[in-house]
N, C-alpha and C positions, 0 to 999 in steps of 0.2 A: 607075678610081676618080677622082672629082673631088677637086681639092685646095682646101683652105680654110685661110686664115690668120686666126686670132683674135687681135686686139690687145687686151690687158687681160684675158687669159685667167684669171689667178689671182684676179680680183675676184669680187664677189658674183654678178654676172650671168654672168661668163665661165665659172665652174666648171660650172654646169648647161648652158650653151650649148655648150661644147666636148663635153660628154658627149652631148647631144642630136644634134649633128652627126655625131659619130663613130658613134653607134648607128644613124644614118640612112645610113651608108655613105660618109661623107666621109673623105678622108685629111687629118687635121687637124694643123696646126702651131699650138701654143699658146704665144703670146708674152706675156711679162710682164716687169716690171722685175727681179723676183727669179728668174724662170725656174722657178717652183715647179710641182709636180704635185699634182693632186687625187686622193685615194684612189679616187674613183669613176670615173676615166677609164680607158678601155681601154688596154692596154699599147701599142697601136699609135700612140697620140697622141704626137707629137714635141713636146718642150718646149724653148724657147729663151729667153734673156735678151734684152730689148729696152728701150732707152731711147727712149721715144716722141718725145722732142724731137729725136732724131737722124734726120733725113730720109734720110740715106744708108743708115742701118741698116734703116729700113723698106723702102727700095727693094731692098736686098740680100736681104731675106727674101722679097719678092715674086719676085725673081729673074727668070727668063725668062717667068714668068706663073703666075697662080693663077686658079682659076675663081671664087673667092669671097674677099672680105675682110669680116670682121665686126669693126667698130671700136666698142669699148665705152668707150673713154676719149678720145673726140674732144671736147676742151674749148675749143680756140682755133681761129680761122680758119686758122692755119698747119697744124693737123692735117688739116683738110679739104683744104687745098691740097696736102699731101703725097700724098693719095690721088688728087686730080684730076690731078696730074702723072704718074700711073701708069696712066692710062686704057687705054693700049695693051697693058697687061699684066694688067689685072684684069677678069675677066668680069662680075662684079656685086658689089654691096656691100650690107651691112646696117649701119646706123649708129644708135646709140642717142642720142636727143635727150632732151627733157624737157618735161613739162607746164608748166614755168616759162616757156615761150615765149608762152603765151596772155595776152592783156589783155582787159579788159572794154570796153564801149562808151565808157567815159570815159578809156580809155588806162591804167587802173590794172592793175598786175600784181604779180608777186613783187618787182619792183624798187621799188615804192612802198609796200610793206606797213608800213614803219616811219614813214610820214608820217601826219599826222592824216587820218582817213577814207581811208586809202590802200589798204585791202585790197579787192581786186577783187570784183565781184559778177558771176560768170559765169552763162551760161545753164546749165540742167540738162537733159540732159548737154551737155558741150562737144564739138562735132564737129570734125574735123580742118580743116574749112574756116573755122573761127572766126578772129578777128583775132589777130595776133601782134605782139610788140614789134618795133620797127625794129631792124635790125642795128646793132651798135655795141659799146660796152663793157658789162661786166656779164655775169653768167652766162647769163641767158636771151637777151640780145642777141647774145652770141657764138655760142650754139647756133643762132640764126636764121641768122646768116651762114654757118655750116657747112651748114645745111640748103639754103639758097639756092644756094650754090656747087656742091654735089653734085647737086642735082636739076636744075640747069641743064645738066648733062652729058647728060641724056636717055639715048638708046640707046647712047651711047658708053660709059657705065658705069651701067647701071640701078641705082639706089640706093633701097632701102627705108629710110625714116627712121622710127624707133620713138620716139614721145613717151611716155616712161615717167612715171608719176606717183610716188606715195610708195613707193619700192622697199623691199621687206623680204625678209629671209632671212639665213641665216648668212653671216658675213664682211662684213656691212654695216659701213661706217666711221662712219655716223651713224644707228644703229638707234633709231627713235622708241620702240620697245617697251622700250628701256632705262629710260624714264621710270617705268614701272610695275614692271618686274622688280627694279630696284635698290631701290625703295621697299619692296617686299615683303621682300627679303632684309635690309633694314635694320630691319625690324620696324615700319615706319610703317603704321598701320592706319586713318588718316584722311587723306584727300587732298582738295584743292580743285580743282574743274574749272570753268573759265570757260565762258561761253556755254551754261550748263546741261549741259555735257558732251555737247552735241548736234553738235559740229563734225564734219564729214566731209571728210577729205583722202584721196581715192580711193587705196587701196593697190594695189600691183603686186608680185605674187610673182615672185621670180627664176625660178621654174619656169615660170610663164606667159610671161614674157618670153623665156625660152629656147625655148619652143614657137613663139613668134612668129618668132624668129630661124630656127628650123628650117624653118618653112613658107615664109618669105620667101626663104630660100636655094634652095628647090626651085622657086620661082616668081618669078624675077627680074622687077623692074619698077621704074619711077620713081614712087614713091608716098610718102605720109605716113600713118602709122597710129598711133592711140593704143595705149598698152599699160597695161592695168589688170586687176584681178581682177573676177570676176563679182559678188561681194558688196562692199558698201561700208559697213562698220560705223562707228558714231560713236565718238568718243573714249571715251565712257562705256561703250559696249558692249565696246570693246577691253580696257579696264581690267577689266571683269567676266570676260572670257574668260581673261585672264592670271591673275587671282585663282583661278579654278577650276583651271587647269592647275597652279598652284603650291600649291593646297590651303590658301589663306588666305581670311579674311573681312575685308573693309574697309568703311568708310563713306565715301561721297562727299558732300562739301559742294558743292552746285551754286550757282554764281553766275550770276545773270541779267544777263549782259553781259560786258565785258572783264575781265581780271585785276584784282582789287580793290586790289592793292598790288604794289609791285615784288617779283618772284620768287615770287609767290603765284598759283597757278592757271594759270600760263602754260606749258602743256605743248607739246611739238612739234607737236601737232595743233590747238592752240587757234586757230581762225580764225572770224571773225564770219560769213563766208559760205562755204558748202561748195564744194569743187572735185570735180566728178564728170564723168568723160569718157565719151564715146559709143564703144562697142566694135563697133558694127554694121559698120563698114567692113572691119575685119579679118575678121569672119565672112563677109562678102560676097566679099571679094577673095582671101582665102587659105583659106577653109573653116575658119577658126580656131574651136577649141573649147577653153576653158580646161582645163588639166590638174589644177588645184587651185583651192581657194577660200582666202580669207584665214583662215577658221576652221580649215580642214584643214592649212594650211601653218604655222600659228602654233606648234604644239608644238615643231617643229624649231628655230624661232627662239628660243623661250624656253629650251630646253635648251642651246643654244649660248651664249646670253647668261649663263645661270646658271653654266655651267662657266667662262666667261672671267672673270666677276667674282670667282670663287673663286680664280683664279690670280693676279690683280693688281688694283691700285686702278683704278677706272673711268677716272680721268684719264690713267693710263698706257696702259690698254687701248683707249681711244677718244679719242685726242687731237683728231681732227677733230670729234668731237661737242662737245668743250669749245670749240673754235674757233667752231663754228656756233651753239651755244646758251648758252655760258658755263657756269660752275659754278653759276649762279643757279637752274638747274632743280632743284637739290637743296639749296636754301637752307632747311633745316628750321627754323632759328631764326626766319626771317621768317614761315614758315607758322604756327609755334606762337604767335608774337606776334599775328598777325592773328586766329587762332582764339580766343585768349584774350580779345581785344578784343570778340569777339562773345558772350562768356560761355559 
């Protein structure tokens, strides 16, 4: 039985990835900061605590050698260097990166989105061969450095890099679906959507990403692959899906352009130009077929969010969401004032 070490196993992608590997015949060690276990994992899965910043601890878990390392929490060049330093003991690797590495022909990307005219205008769909940001500081730039360092190893440690887009599913720390679920629970029946509610930020189910991990583990290679769902609903369509699942009726006020006022209409999906990635390379190289769609996976996410919001305040339950989007995404007073100004 081949051995696999999954780093970040208790996170949103790690939970289904561990299960997929274990059910595919791997002997899995699931490492995470808390050392937790998912209820859906087979009993044979071994769980351990791991501080990812501790390179010695990572090396100790690799031990005399493992056939596979799946790294779901590689965020800094140092994390990539940890793995690169263990090439003689790691058969192959699968490392999750991000669609945030892409830039348009003018060099605009996620790092410029707060600047005037800073949102990128990507080709549709974006292939893996498209331009990326230069390695350096910032989320996307650090991811690029990790990608480059690991891919440079070639056959010494074949690494599949998965560029995930808008990841969704239970246990997400920044769930974009929260924008609609909380509003519905709060009794808000009117919402404002910028860009006519037509923005598309290509979603990626944790279950589809886990399937990509499983397939890449079985076919090691040095490659970059996009990770996203087969469907790509607009923000307006997502809101309508969530309404139907929660049994509520709402009215959407569509704004032809950017958010009309501070904290009004600025959802986590509100982008002037869509980000849609090409999945044909994964199909060609791995024989990948999605195991779910956004619409099929959404009920699980809505159920999880609803239960979590009933247990605690959203700011306590999703502190990273607060840090990423601020509490302004639920500034109902600002919305009411703007709606009132329109009569």
